[in-house]
Structures are given as C-alpha cells and as structure tokens.
C-alpha positions, 0 to 999 in steps of 0.5 A, spaced: 800 478 137 800 485 135 794 489 133 794 496 129 787 499 127 788 501 120 786 508 118 781 508 112 775 511 109 769 512 113 767 507 118 771 501 116 774 496 121 780 493 118 786 491 123 793 489 121 794 482 125 802 480 126 804 473 129 810 470 130 812 463 133 813 456 130 806 454 127 801 450 123 798 457 121 793 456 115 796 461 110 799 460 104 807 459 105 809 464 100 805 469 105 809 467 111 817 468 113 820 462 116 826 462 120 830 458 125 831 460 132 839 458 132 843 454 127 842 448 132 835 448 132 831 444 127 824 447 129 822 453 124 818 459 126 814 463 122 812 470 122 805 471 119 801 478 117 794 478 115 789 484 114 783 482 117 776 485 116 772 485 122 765 487 119 765 481 114 770 476 118 775 475 113 782 476 112 787 477 107 794 474 108 800 479 107 807 477 106 812 478 111 820 478 109 823 479 116 822 477 123 817 481 127 817 478 134 817 483 139 817 489 134 814 496 135 810 501 131 806 507 129 802 510 124 805 516 120 801 522 118 799 519 111 796 513 114 802 508 113 804 503 118 811 503 120 813 497 124 820 497 127 825 492 129 824 485 131 828 479 132 834 475 128 834 478 121 828 483 123 832 487 129 834 493 124 828 492 120 823 498 118 817 495 115 811 499 111 804 498 110 800 503 106 793 503 105 791 502 098 783 502 098 779 497 095 784 494 090 787 489 095 794 489 092 798 493 098 803 489 102 809 490 106 815 494 104 821 492 108 828 495 109 832 490 113 838 494 115 834 501 116 835 502 123 841 505 127 840 500 132 837 493 134 830 494 136 827 488 140 822 490 145 822 498 144 817 503 144 815 508 138 811 515 139 809 519 133 812 526 134 809 533 132 813 533 126 810 527 123 817 523 125 817 517 130 822 516 136 824 509 137 826 508 144 830 502 147 830 495 146 833 489 149 840 492 151 839 498 147 840 504 152 839 509 146 833 512 142 833 514 134 828 518 130 825 515 124 826 517 118 833 517 120 837 523 118 841 523 111 847 520 114 850 513 114 854 514 120 847 515 124 847 511 130 842 514 134 843 518 141 844 515 148 839 515 153 842 513 160 835 513 164 834 506 161 841 503 163 839 506 170 832 503 170 834 496 168 834 490 173 840 485 171 837 479 167 830 481 169 831 487 166 823 490 167 824 496 163 823 493 156 817 496 152 817 503 156 811 507 157 812 513 152 807 519 151 808 526 147 806 531 152 802 538 150 809 542 151 813 537 146 817 533 151 816 526 152 814 522 158 818 516 159 816 511 165 821 505 166 821 500 171 818 504 177 821 511 175 819 516 170 821 523 167 820 528 162 825 528 157 827 533 152 829 528 146 831 534 142 836 536 147 837 529 150 836 531 157 832 530 163 827 536 164 824 533 170 824 527 175 818 524 178 817 520 185 818 513 184 811 509 184 810 506 191 810 499 192 817 497 189 813 493 184 816 494 176 811 495 171 814 494 165 816 488 161 817 482 163 813 485 169 808 487 164 803 492 167 800 497 162 799 505 162 794 510 159 795 518 158 788 520 160 784 525 155 787 531 153 781 536 154 781 542 149 775 545 152 778 547 159 782 553 160 788 550 162 791 544 159 793 538 164 796 531 162 795 525 167 797 518 166 795 512 169 799 505 170 796 499 172 798 492 174 805 489 173 809 484 178 813 484 184 821 484 182 822 477 184 816 474 179 820 473 173 826 469 176 822 465 180 818 463 174 824 462 170 827 457 175 820 454 176 820 456 184 813 458 183 808 464 180 808 470 184 801 473 185 801 479 180 800 487 182 793 489 184 795 497 184 794 502 180 798 509 180 795 516 177 800 521 176 798 529 174 804 531 170 802 538 170 802 539 177 807 543 181 808 538 186 806 531 183 805 525 187 802 518 185 795 517 187 794 509 188 788 505 187 787 498 188 784 494 182 778 489 184 783 483 180 791 483 180 793 483 173 800 482 169 800 483 162 793 486 162 792 491 156 789 498 158 785 502 152 781 509 152 774 508 151 770 513 147 767 516 153 774 517 157 773 511 161 779 505 161 778 498 160 783 493 162 783 486 159 787 480 158 792 478 163 794 473 168 793 473 176 800 470 177 807 470 174 810 474 169 811 475 162 815 470 158 814 463 156 811 458 161 811 464 166 804 465 168 798 462 171 791 464 173 788 467 167 784 473 168 778 473 164 774 478 166 775 485 164 774 491 168 772 498 166 775 504 170 771 511 171 776 516 172 772 522 175 769 518 181 775 513 181 771 507 181 772 500 178 766 496 174 768 488 173 765 486 167 762 479 164 767 473 163 770 471 157 771 464 155 778 464 153 785 465 156 789 471 154 795 471 157 802 472 154 802 475 147 795 477 147 793 484 145 787 489 144 785 495 140 779 500 140 774 499 134 770 505 130 763 502 133 766 502 140 767 495 141 774 492 143 777 487 139 781 482 143 786 477 140 791 472 141 795 468 147 801 464 146 805 462 153 809 457 149 815 457 145 812 454 140 805 454 138 801 449 142 794 447 141 793 441 145 795 437 151 797 444 155 794 448 160 793 454 156 793 452 149 795 457 143 790 462 142 789 465 135 782 467 135 779 474 135 773 476 139 770 483 140 767 486 147 761 490 147 762 495 153 755 497 157 754 503 153 753 499 146 746 497 150 740 498 146 737 501 152 741 507 150 739 508 143 734 514 144 740 518 147 746 515 142 748 520 137 749 518 129 754 522 125 751 523 118 756 527 115 763 530 117 769 534 115 774 529 112 780 534 114 781 538 120 786 543 120 789 546 127 785 551 130 780 552 124 773 551 125 770 544 122 763 541 122 759 535 124 752 533 122 749 528 127 742 525 128 739 523 135 732 521 137 733 525 144 737 531 145 738 533 152 743 539 152 749 541 149 753 541 156 752 533 155 755 533 148 763 532 146 767 531 140 773 527 141 778 524 137 782 518 138 789 516 135 790 509 132 794 505 137 799 499 135 798 494 141 803 489 143 806 486 150 801 490 154 802 497 151 798 501 146 803 505 143 801 512 140 794 511 144 791 518 145 784 522 146 783 529 145 777 532 147 776 538 142 773 545 143 765 545 142 763 552 139 755 551 138 750 546 136 744 548 131 738 544 130 737 543 123 730 543 119 730 535 119 727 532 125 732 530 130 738 533 126 743 538 129 750 541 126 756 542 131 761 547 130 768 545 133 775 547 133 781 543 131 786 541 135 791 547 138 797 544 136 801 538 133 804 537 140 797 536 143 794 532 137 800 530 132 798 530 125 795 524 122 789 520 122 784 519 128 777 516 129 772 522 131 766 520 136 761 524 139 759 523 146 752 525 149 750 523 156 756 518 156 753 514 150 758 515 144 756 515 136 760 510 132 767 513 130 769 516 123 776 517 120 778 524 120 785 527 118 788 532 122 793 537 119 
C-alpha cells in the first residue's frame, strides 16, 4: 500500500491510497487495472487507487491504467502528485494526479513510456527547482530527472554507488534513503553505506563511515529513516539523519529458502551530516523491527510504527508482527512504547501524518495474492488513525489554534499567523513549523521534511486569548523546496492542527 497526503484547501484530510495485488476489491471494474504476472499465470492481479476522505470516512475510486506495484512518488510545487515506475507495463510510467477542488472529477493522467529507465523499487526526492530526482530501482544503478530534458535520447545518469552497495540476489539497497541537504547536495543511504552526492556533477562529495553492526537497512532488509527537523531559528544550520531497524544480511535468503526467520535489528543510528568528523551514534529500540515506518510528528519527535520482529520484506518472509508503536524523543534520546494495535501490519503497510496531528496507518499484505482467510496474517486493507499523547484533552489549555494564516509564504519574507490559546506561557515555548507531505511506501516516507521557521515576534491582540505571530519564510529552496506544506504551531510541546500553505 502507498499513501500520500494530498495538498488541498485549509484543514482537509484527503489521502491517495494505491494498492496492487490479486484481489476482490469492491471498486468498480472500470476503476482498476487488471494484469497477469506472466503469460502462464492465469491468476490476474489488480491495481487500485482511491481518494480517501478521512473526516467523512468515504472514498472515491480512481482509474489506474498501468501497474503501480512498488513505485515511488513526489508532490510537485503546484500540488500535483507524480508517481513513477512500477512493474510490467508500469515500469517506465509517469502518473500525475492534480487536485481539482470539490468538483470530484480529477483522475490519474498517465504517460506509460515516459521514464528513461525501468523504475521498480526506486526513490524520489523533490529538488530546489521543483524538479524530481528518481534514484535507482531493481538492477538500475542510475538516476534520472523528472521532467526529463527535451531529448528522446535521454537515458539518465550512471550512479555506481548503487552497484557497489548491492548484495547479490538479496540486493539490500532498493528504495535507498534519500534527502535533499541544505547545501543543495543529496544524502544517499544504501545497504550500510552513505554518501553526500552532487547530482548536478554526478560525483560523490563525501563518504561517511558504515553504520556499525553490518546489518543492511534497505529493502528487503527494510529499516526506515528520517531527516531531523531543519532549524532556521539557530545561527548554524545543522543536518542530521537517523536510521532505525532492518534485518541481518542472512534474513532474506533464510526466509526465502524456508530455513527460518531471523530476529530483526533493534538498533538505530544517528549521523550528524554537518559535523567535521561525523560518527554514528548508536541507540537501541525497545523492540526489534523490520519494515517499520518512521514519521516526524509536529513536535519533532519520531514515531516508529508497523513492521515485524523477525524475517524480512517480501511474500511470506516475516513473523512476529510488532503492533506497538514507539515514539523517540531526540533531545533526551528516550523511547516511549505506545499502546497496542489490534491489527498486524507488516509487508506493504504504510503511514502518513494527518493535519490534525494523528497518524494514518494502513495496509499489510505479506502474500503474493490477497488472502483474507485461513492464513496466519490475513491481507489487511483497513485504515486506522493513531493519536499521539499530545492530542490528550489534558493538554487543551496550552494547545494553540490557528485562526488565520497567510496562504502563500515567500522565501525570506515576513508572514503572519493569528492564533488563539487558553493559556499562553511564553514565546520561548512557541515555534512555527512546516511539514512537507510524504509519499510513504516500503518503510520510507519519501520527501518527508520539517523546517522550524524563524519566529520574530508574538503580539497579544485585542481579543481575549488571541495573538499574532510575525515569522520569516524559509531562507532557501534547498532548505525548503517549493510546494505545499502543512504549517503547525507548537506550544510547550503541544501542536495545533495543521493548515496548508504554499512555499514559493
């Protein structure tokens, strides 16, 4: 399952959901794409896409024309979702979905042969100029730019780092972790290695030490990763990443050959990319986890949800579902174990942050076909929302509520946010944050990004409990690429609901 928050007006919670498998999904046949896995295989697969309204708990079926299995995605500056690659007839496809307000007529537009190379298990990242870089894919040791240069001969560019980090038939470097850094270069993590990559000149700028322990962290030994919030309120811009979970190198071949399910990795590594002498600082999660999803919460804490305690990604390759999320608190380096979900969410599960601060969690299909009965871990097509502790009513007295805000924020320009709060404590406990919508699949939230903006002043308005914020837009497009973001106010560790703004 692939989930992407759809940018739209005000506090709207609409999510694009894409699934691919052999199924009896209840949408109209005209809204799904059927295909066969091979000429000799008479069981057909289906790709489905729906636009889901979280508030009303309703969905509208969309029409998928090519196979979206294990694709990648990014949101363009105008709010259009671009989904790239997939399998079979979708391996070179570019699909575009543009929001259309309340008319409910918009649907996918597809270009089946647009991409320069086959992209199956690739990773996308939005760039400072609004273009998208698409990196890797199965047996694709290269990258390309979307939209492509105006040349029919464009074949992308070699990226030998991906060839160097593959583990034979296990690979362990698919869906590489990819982040745009404040200097405009890319951080790339694949398997156990990581680099700073200048994609414009196609050269490695810096190579970091391998993450300790030797356990691969990318598909199918699927760990997860985040880029910590970029803080504009500080004098020095720092960039730090974290990688959590994964599986030992032998986990995939052991599971595939039915020799057993190796215990998942329980370690996390933090790496300060801007340090002159960067080293991995290792931590231990309370629960081992493979195929988990890491998301940034509005507070800057990290939630880790979904996954399994043994095995690896792939069909029938995992056991021991991890049904308890954990929240990691970066400043005191502490993990908190949260309450248990009643549903197992392993291979092909996903998660995204909602504007109200909840986390939408969905999917799980560890089988080659949809299988709902007589199996240990049935196919799971449900969605559920997890409420972090900051949503407790006990915090309502210090929770900010955004009343009005500028809908467009320009780089380095002043903007305003008006908010109310029952009990305002101090400006030192208040921050303004923007969060980019992620495209989450296979344990990685592509394009996930939080920027803490520079707060200039807070003025008490005439109305009771009402205040006005003056703040500055992001410094550069390298720090915050153009596009739609959710804006949150966080006061004493308690966030407001988020509203959409456009950075340009």
